[in-house]
C-alpha positions in Angstrom: -267.6 93.7 226.3 -269.8 90.6 225.8 -270.7 88.2 228.5 -270.5 84.5 227.6 -273.8 82.8 228.0 -274.2 79.6 230.0 -275.7 76.8 227.9 -279.3 76.2 228.8 -279.9 73.5 231.4 -281.4 70.3 230.1 -284.9 69.4 231.3 -284.6 67.0 234.3 -285.9 64.0 232.3 -283.4 64.6 229.5 -280.3 64.8 231.8 -277.9 61.9 231.7 -276.8 59.9 234.7 -273.4 60.6 236.2 -271.1 57.5 236.0 -269.9 56.4 239.4 -269.1 53.6 241.8 -270.2 52.5 245.2 -268.2 50.4 247.7 -269.5 47.9 250.2 -266.5 47.6 252.6 -266.6 44.6 254.9 -264.5 44.0 258.0 -263.4 40.5 258.9 -266.6 40.0 261.0 -268.7 40.6 257.9 -269.9 44.1 259.2 -270.1 46.9 256.7 -268.6 50.4 256.9 -271.2 53.3 256.8 -270.6 57.0 257.3 -272.8 59.9 258.1 -272.7 62.7 255.5 -271.7 66.2 256.6 -273.7 68.0 253.9 -277.1 66.4 254.4 -279.5 67.4 257.1 -280.7 64.8 259.5 -279.3 61.3 260.0 -278.1 60.6 256.4 -275.6 57.6 256.2 -274.1 56.0 253.1 -271.3 53.8 251.8 -268.3 55.3 250.1 -269.1 56.3 246.5 -268.1 58.7 243.9 -267.7 59.7 240.2 -265.6 57.9 237.7 -262.9 60.2 236.1 -262.5 60.2 232.3 -260.7 57.1 231.2 -260.6 55.6 234.8 -261.3 51.9 235.4 -264.3 51.5 237.8 -262.2 49.2 240.1 -259.5 51.9 240.4 -262.2 54.4 241.1 -263.5 52.3 244.0 -260.2 52.3 245.8 -259.4 55.9 244.9 -262.8 57.1 246.3 -262.3 54.9 249.4 -259.0 56.6 250.1 -260.3 60.1 249.3 -263.4 59.7 251.5 -262.2 57.6 254.5 -258.4 58.1 254.4 -257.3 54.5 253.6 -257.2 52.2 250.6 -256.5 49.1 252.7 -258.9 46.8 251.0 -259.1 44.1 248.3 -262.1 43.9 246.0 -263.8 40.5 246.2 -266.9 41.0 244.2 -268.6 43.3 241.6 -272.3 44.0 241.0 -273.7 42.1 238.0 -275.2 45.3 236.6 -274.9 49.0 236.7 -277.4 50.4 239.2 -279.0 53.8 239.1 -280.9 56.3 241.2 -282.6 59.5 240.4 -282.1 62.6 242.6 -285.2 64.5 243.5 -285.5 67.3 240.9 -284.9 70.1 243.4 -281.7 68.3 244.5 -280.6 67.5 240.9 -280.8 71.3 240.1 -278.2 72.0 242.8 -275.9 68.9 242.6 -273.2 68.7 239.9 -274.2 72.1 238.5 -277.6 70.6 237.4 -276.0 68.5 234.7 -277.3 65.1 235.8 -280.5 63.6 237.0 -278.8 61.0 239.2 -276.0 58.4 239.1 -275.5 55.1 237.3 -273.1 53.2 239.5 -271.0 50.0 239.4 -270.8 48.5 242.9 -268.0 46.7 244.4 -267.6 44.6 247.6 -264.2 44.8 249.3 -262.6 43.1 252.3 -261.0 45.7 254.6 -257.4 44.7 255.3 -256.5 47.5 257.7 -257.5 48.3 261.3 -260.0 50.8 262.5 -257.0 53.1 263.3 -256.4 53.4 259.5 -259.8 55.0 258.9 -259.5 58.8 259.1 -262.5 60.9 258.0 -260.4 64.1 258.2 -259.4 63.9 254.5 -258.5 66.8 252.2 -262.2 67.3 251.3 -264.2 65.7 254.1 -267.6 64.3 253.3 -268.4 62.4 256.5 -268.5 63.3 260.2 -269.0 59.9 261.8 -268.6 56.2 260.8 -269.4 52.8 262.2 -269.4 49.1 261.3 -272.9 47.6 261.2 -275.0 44.7 259.8 -275.4 45.1 256.1 -279.1 44.2 256.1 -279.8 47.2 258.4 -278.2 49.8 256.1 -281.1 50.7 253.8 -283.1 52.0 256.8 -280.4 54.7 257.4 -280.2 55.9 253.8 -281.9 59.0 252.3 -285.2 57.8 250.8 -284.4 58.4 247.2 -281.4 56.0 247.4 -283.1 53.2 249.3 -284.2 51.1 246.3 -280.6 51.1 245.0 -279.3 50.2 248.5 -281.9 47.4 248.7 -280.4 46.0 245.4 -276.8 46.3 246.7 -277.6 44.6 250.0 -279.4 41.7 248.2 -276.4 41.2 246.0 -273.7 41.3 248.6 -275.4 40.1 251.8 -274.4 36.4 251.1 -270.8 37.5 251.1 -271.2 39.4 254.4 -272.9 36.5 256.0 -270.2 34.1 254.9 -267.5 36.4 256.3 -269.5 36.6 259.6 -269.5 32.8 259.9 -265.8 32.8 259.3 
């Protein structure tokens, strides 16, 4: 009986980026939703984000991922990043994540207005990723993010901060 061989893993620098989305979810006061990851040691927070399924529109992905990760899709997309933004995982993390097939993610980012109430948010989803959440000032978020994602979060904050500030002013 012959064993099927796994294809050899690509060298880190030759791996593609996993296509994904990120979501900046703002409440009516212009504060942004952030959640603490369950699977990362320390105080690792992030925005909802995830992979784009084959043939899926990135806007659809944003709302699907929001519902899968925080238990609600009560939001309307109000802005989209000009460009696709990417981050590289540290090589030792890349070897463990997504079966070692990707070096990081290339993401389209969306800004959405939350149309629900705090009671609509439920982290106890089918496959929970987060253990806590909070609303906070968008400009403060990069300081809470794992270091390898901070440059990407700085770009996201720079792009969507004017929207959050306008919402805060009413």
